[in-house]
C-alpha positions in Angstrom: 22.1 -12.0 45.2 25.7 -11.9 44.3 27.0 -15.3 43.5 30.9 -16.0 44.6 33.2 -18.8 44.0 34.8 -20.9 46.8 38.6 -19.1 46.8 39.9 -22.2 49.1 38.5 -25.0 46.3 40.1 -22.9 43.5 43.6 -22.8 45.1 43.4 -26.3 46.2 42.6 -27.3 42.5 45.6 -25.3 41.5 47.8 -26.8 43.8 46.3 -30.4 43.2 47.3 -29.8 39.3 50.6 -28.6 40.3 51.8 -31.8 41.9 51.8 -33.2 38.3 55.4 -32.4 36.9 56.3 -30.3 39.9 59.7 -29.0 39.8 62.5 -28.5 42.7 61.8 -24.9 43.0 58.0 -25.2 43.3 57.2 -24.8 39.5 56.0 -27.3 36.9 57.3 -29.1 33.7 54.2 -30.2 31.6 55.4 -30.1 28.3 52.6 -30.5 25.9 51.7 -33.7 24.8 54.2 -35.5 27.2 53.2 -38.3 29.2 53.0 -35.6 32.0 50.7 -33.2 30.1 48.5 -36.6 29.4 48.2 -37.3 33.3 47.4 -33.3 34.0 44.6 -33.6 31.2 43.3 -36.9 33.1 43.2 -35.2 36.4 41.1 -32.1 34.8 39.1 -33.8 32.6 37.8 -35.9 35.7 37.0 -33.1 37.6 35.2 -31.6 34.6 33.4 -34.9 34.3 32.4 -34.6 38.1 31.0 -31.0 37.6 28.4 -32.7 35.0 30.1 -31.2 32.0 29.8 -32.9 28.5 33.4 -33.7 27.3 34.4 -33.5 23.7 38.0 -33.9 22.5 38.8 -32.6 18.9 41.3 -33.5 16.1 43.9 -31.3 17.6 43.3 -32.5 21.3 41.3 -29.6 22.4 39.0 -30.3 25.1 35.7 -28.9 25.8 33.5 -29.1 28.6 30.0 -27.9 28.1 27.5 -27.2 31.0 23.8 -27.2 29.5 21.9 -24.1 29.3 18.0 -23.6 29.2 18.2 -22.3 25.6 20.3 -25.5 23.9 20.2 -23.2 20.4 22.6 -20.6 21.6 26.2 -20.9 21.5 28.0 -21.6 24.6 29.9 -18.7 26.7 33.3 -20.1 26.9 36.1 -19.7 29.1 39.3 -21.2 29.4 43.2 -21.4 28.7 45.9 -24.2 28.5 47.7 -26.7 31.1 51.1 -27.5 29.2 54.0 -25.3 30.7 57.5 -24.3 30.0 60.1 -26.6 30.9 61.0 -24.4 33.9 57.3 -23.1 34.2 55.2 -22.1 37.0 51.6 -23.3 38.8 49.4 -20.5 37.2 50.6 -19.4 33.6 47.2 -20.8 31.9 46.4 -23.1 34.5 44.6 -20.3 36.3 42.1 -19.7 33.7 41.4 -23.5 33.3 40.9 -24.0 37.4 38.8 -20.6 37.6 36.5 -21.9 34.5 36.2 -25.1 36.4 35.6 -23.1 39.6 32.8 -21.1 37.9 31.0 -24.2 36.9 31.1 -25.9 40.3 30.1 -22.8 42.0 26.9 -22.6 39.7 26.4 -26.4 40.7 26.6 -25.5 44.2 24.1 -22.7 43.9 21.7 -24.7 41.5 22.1 -21.9 38.8 21.0 -23.0 35.2 22.2 -20.2 32.5 20.1 -19.3 29.5 23.1 -20.0 27.1 25.1 -23.1 27.6 28.5 -22.5 29.3 31.7 -24.1 28.0 35.2 -24.8 29.3 38.2 -25.2 26.9 41.7 -26.8 27.5 43.7 -25.7 24.6 46.6 -27.9 23.0 49.9 -26.9 23.1 49.7 -22.9 23.9 53.3 -22.6 24.9 55.0 -23.8 21.7 58.0 -25.1 23.6 57.9 -28.4 22.2 56.2 -28.2 19.0 55.5 -25.1 16.9 53.5 -23.3 15.9 52.6 -21.7 19.4 48.9 -21.4 20.4 48.6 -24.7 18.2 45.0 -25.8 19.4 43.2 -22.1 19.3 45.2 -21.5 15.9 43.6 -24.7 14.6 40.0 -24.0 15.8 40.1 -20.5 14.7 41.4 -21.4 11.4 44.8 -19.6 11.7 46.7 -22.6 9.9 45.2 -26.0 8.7 44.9 -29.2 11.0 47.4 -31.0 9.0 50.1 -28.5 9.7 49.7 -29.0 13.1 49.3 -32.6 13.3 52.6 -33.1 11.3 54.6 -30.8 13.3 57.7 -32.4 14.8 59.6 -31.8 18.1 63.8 -31.9 18.5 63.6 -35.4 18.8 61.5 -36.0 15.6 58.2 -36.9 17.6 55.0 -36.2 15.6 52.3 -34.4 17.3 49.7 -36.7 15.9 51.7 -39.8 17.4 52.0 -37.9 20.7 48.2 -37.1 20.9 47.4 -40.8 20.4 50.1 -41.9 22.9 48.4 -39.7 25.8 45.0 -40.9 24.6 43.8 -37.4 23.3 43.6 -37.8 19.5 39.9 -36.9 19.6 37.6 -38.1 17.0 35.5 -34.9 17.1 36.0 -32.5 13.9 37.6 -29.2 14.3 34.6 -26.6 15.5 32.4 -29.3 16.7 32.0 -26.7 19.8 31.4 -23.3 18.6 31.5 -20.4 21.1 29.2 -17.5 21.2 31.7 -15.2 23.2 34.8 -16.2 25.0 36.6 -14.8 28.2 39.9 -16.0 29.6 41.3 -15.2 33.2 45.0 -15.2 33.3 47.8 -13.9 35.5 49.6 -11.0 34.2 52.7 -12.1 33.6 54.0 -8.6 34.2 54.5 -6.2 36.7 52.1 -3.3 36.3 49.3 -4.6 38.6 51.6 -5.5 41.4 53.4 -2.2 41.1 49.9 -0.2 41.3 48.4 -2.3 44.0 45.6 -3.1 41.4 43.8 -6.6 41.5 42.1 -6.6 38.1 43.6 -5.9 34.9 40.5 -5.2 32.4 42.5 -6.4 29.2 41.4 -4.2 26.2 43.4 -6.2 23.6 46.9 -7.5 22.9 49.8 -5.8 21.1 51.0 -6.4 17.8 54.5 -7.9 17.4 56.9 -8.0 14.5 59.9 -10.1 14.7 63.3 -9.7 12.5 66.6 -11.4 12.3 69.4 -9.0 11.8 72.9 -9.7 10.2 75.5 -7.2 10.3 78.8 -7.9 8.4 82.1 -6.0 8.7 85.4 -7.5 8.7 87.3 -9.8 11.1 91.0 -8.5 11.7 93.4 -9.3 14.6 92.8 -6.9 17.5 96.5 -6.2 18.2 97.8 -4.9 14.7 94.7 -3.3 13.4 94.4 0.6 14.5 90.9 1.7 15.5 90.2 4.0 12.7 91.1 0.9 9.9 88.5 -1.6 11.5 85.2 -2.8 10.4 84.0 -4.0 13.7 80.7 -5.5 13.1 79.8 -5.5 16.8 80.4 -2.0 17.7 78.2 -1.4 14.8 75.7 -3.7 15.7 75.4 -2.5 19.2 74.3 1.2 17.7 71.4 -0.7 15.8 70.4 -2.6 19.1 70.4 0.5 21.0 68.2 2.3 18.4 65.5 -0.5 18.8 65.2 0.4 22.6 65.6 3.9 21.8 62.4 3.8 19.4 60.4 2.0 21.7 60.9 4.8 24.2 60.4 7.7 21.7 57.4 9.6 23.3 55.3 9.1 20.1 55.6 5.3 20.9 55.1 5.5 24.6 54.0 3.8 26.8 52.8 1.1 24.8 55.7 0.5 22.5 58.1 -2.2 23.2 61.7 -3.0 21.7 63.8 -6.1 22.3 67.1 -7.5 21.2 66.8 -11.1 22.8 69.3 -13.2 21.0 72.9 -12.0 20.2 75.4 -14.3 18.3 79.2 -13.0 17.5 81.6 -14.5 14.8 84.2 -15.6 15.1 83.9 -15.0 18.8 87.4 -14.9 19.5 89.1 -12.8 22.4 92.0 -11.2 20.0 89.8 -11.1 16.8 87.7 -8.0 15.9 84.2 -9.6 15.3 83.4 -9.8 11.5 79.7 -10.7 11.5 76.9 -10.2 14.4 73.4 -11.9 14.4 70.7 -10.5 16.6 66.7 -10.7 16.9 64.5 -7.8 17.2 61.2 -7.8 18.6 59.1 -4.7 18.2 55.5 -4.5 19.6 52.7 -1.8 19.9 48.9 -2.0 20.4 48.4 0.7 17.3 49.2 -1.1 13.8 49.7 2.5 12.3 52.3 3.2 15.3 53.8 -0.3 14.7 54.5 0.2 10.9 56.1 3.6 12.0 58.3 1.9 14.7 59.3 -0.6 11.9 60.1 2.4 9.4 62.3 4.0 11.8 64.2 0.9 12.7 64.8 0.4 8.9 66.0 4.2 8.6 68.7 3.2 11.6 69.7 0.2 9.8 70.1 2.2 6.6 72.3 4.8 8.3 74.4 2.3 9.8 75.0 0.6 6.7 76.0 3.6 5.0 78.8 4.6 7.6 76.4 7.7 8.8 76.2 6.1 12.4 79.8 5.1 13.2 81.8 6.7 10.3 82.4 2.9 9.0 80.0 1.3 6.4 79.1 -2.0 7.2 76.5 -4.6 5.4 73.1 -4.7 7.0 70.8 -7.7 6.4 67.2 -7.5 7.8 65.2 -10.9 7.7 61.3 -10.6 8.5 60.5 -13.4 10.4 56.6 -13.1 11.7 54.0 -10.7 12.4 51.0 -10.7 14.8 48.6 -7.7 14.1 47.5 -5.9 17.0 44.1 -7.4 18.5 41.7 -5.4 20.3 39.0 -7.3 22.2 35.3 -7.0 21.8 34.3 -3.6 23.5 30.8 -5.0 24.9 32.6 -8.0 26.6 35.5 -5.6 27.9 32.9 -3.3 29.5 31.2 -6.7 31.1 34.7 -7.3 32.7 34.9 -3.8 33.7 31.4 -3.5 35.1 31.6 -6.8 37.3 35.1 -5.5 39.0 33.2 -2.3 39.8 30.3 -4.1 41.4 32.6 -6.7 43.1 34.5 -3.7 44.7 37.8 -4.5 43.0 40.5 -2.1 42.0 41.0 -2.3 38.5 42.6 -0.9 35.3 42.6 -1.1 31.5 45.6 -3.0 30.3 46.9 -4.6 27.1 48.5 -7.8 27.0 52.1 -7.9 25.6 52.1 -11.7 25.5 50.3 -14.2 23.3 47.5 -16.0 24.6 44.7 -18.4 23.2 42.2 -15.2 23.5 44.4 -13.6 20.7 43.0 -16.0 18.3 39.5 -16.7 19.7 39.0 -13.0 19.1 39.4 -13.4 15.1 36.6 -15.6 15.9 34.1 -14.6 18.6 33.6 -11.6 21.0 36.4 -11.9 23.3 38.2 -10.5 26.6 40.5 -11.5 29.3 40.7 -10.7 32.8 44.1 -10.2 34.4 45.2 -10.6 37.9 48.8 -9.7 39.5 51.6 -12.2 39.9 54.5 -11.8 42.1 57.1 -9.5 41.0 55.8 -9.6 37.5 57.6 -12.9 37.4 56.0 -15.8 34.8 57.8 -18.5 32.7 59.7 -19.4 36.0 59.5 -21.9 38.7 59.2 -19.1 41.3 55.8 -17.8 39.6 53.5 -16.8 42.1 50.3 -15.5 42.9 48.1 -14.4 45.8 45.2 -16.7 46.4 43.0 -13.7 47.1 43.7 -11.9 43.8 43.0 -15.4 41.9 39.8 -15.7 43.8 38.7 -11.9 42.7 39.6 -12.7 39.0 37.2 -15.8 39.3 34.8 -13.9 40.8 35.0 -11.2 38.0 35.0 -14.2 35.3 31.7 -15.7 37.1 29.9 -12.3 37.0 30.8 -11.5 33.5 29.7 -15.0 32.2 26.7 -15.0 34.1 25.7 -11.7 32.2 27.0 -13.0 29.2 25.0 -16.1 29.3 21.6 -14.3 30.4 
């Protein structure tokens, strides 16, 4: 017998959660560890208790609900995500993964099914990193990526401290980090990109995450008056910088790096930013991504070579100073092949159209993959839009993704 989730109940739970921190455009604002985040946690924990889950809250505020299996000695098959949002966030980012996991538990209760291994539902603290950094804080601490004290001591722009804000909303847990350990981890999520919708595909079988490298670049020329200074005698920092910015995009588009390559300039600042002054200094950010570590390294080498050529005057004919500061790196993270195949097989068994896909965004699953076998399930979001109040998803797709999650968890827990 094929067991299926209750799609209407899943949708209603998402809409009920979305009322907490609702925004005028139909989205959500529940910043991590705010009072609204506390209300959202209370609501979902209440549902988890109603579903018979045993609740544990650890020292960074991660919430775990465990459903007993026949073999208590086995580590649970875990699912989950987060319910904190961006300031102008949507109703589905993160929340879908939590509500899909809850719906799996509810469905098994409805059918009177007891799995061999226990199951667990996780709500990770501060995945978004909007109010506090580092991002993916709860899963990062859980997996030992950074120390608990680093997270607890983090402050927001008002000087408020994670440790105090956890206590204020009632989620400064007493359980040591790692009290609940997963045997494997599955996370359902909206794609947050346009590929699935563009291809009219319901299930994204996520094979891993793109690696990323971030840089801050400063190009320095010379300020001068825009009128009296002839073009041939200028050291225009902005003109020079635009060549390197275009190189970032061109590198990602190069055949040897496509289609997985990504190159983005996201922030640009011009000094002195005066209408009649030739720019003397430009700073900008660079984001390079690829799923293959060796190719990501080649992308960086090509980017640095372009910077060297610009500095030497080979690109524009005029030398400028180019300084590159390395900011942060996440290595490419392949997901567990066996678990990925369970997701793929379940999509086939359910008759859902599917394709392999990599995630270009960070998720708690990326850190979990460092600890335990991990895979993700993507479903489309309207127009590929996320981190936006108009973020939307088709209830049928959400149901289909939850059914794939249910089947994969049942298979893994057998």
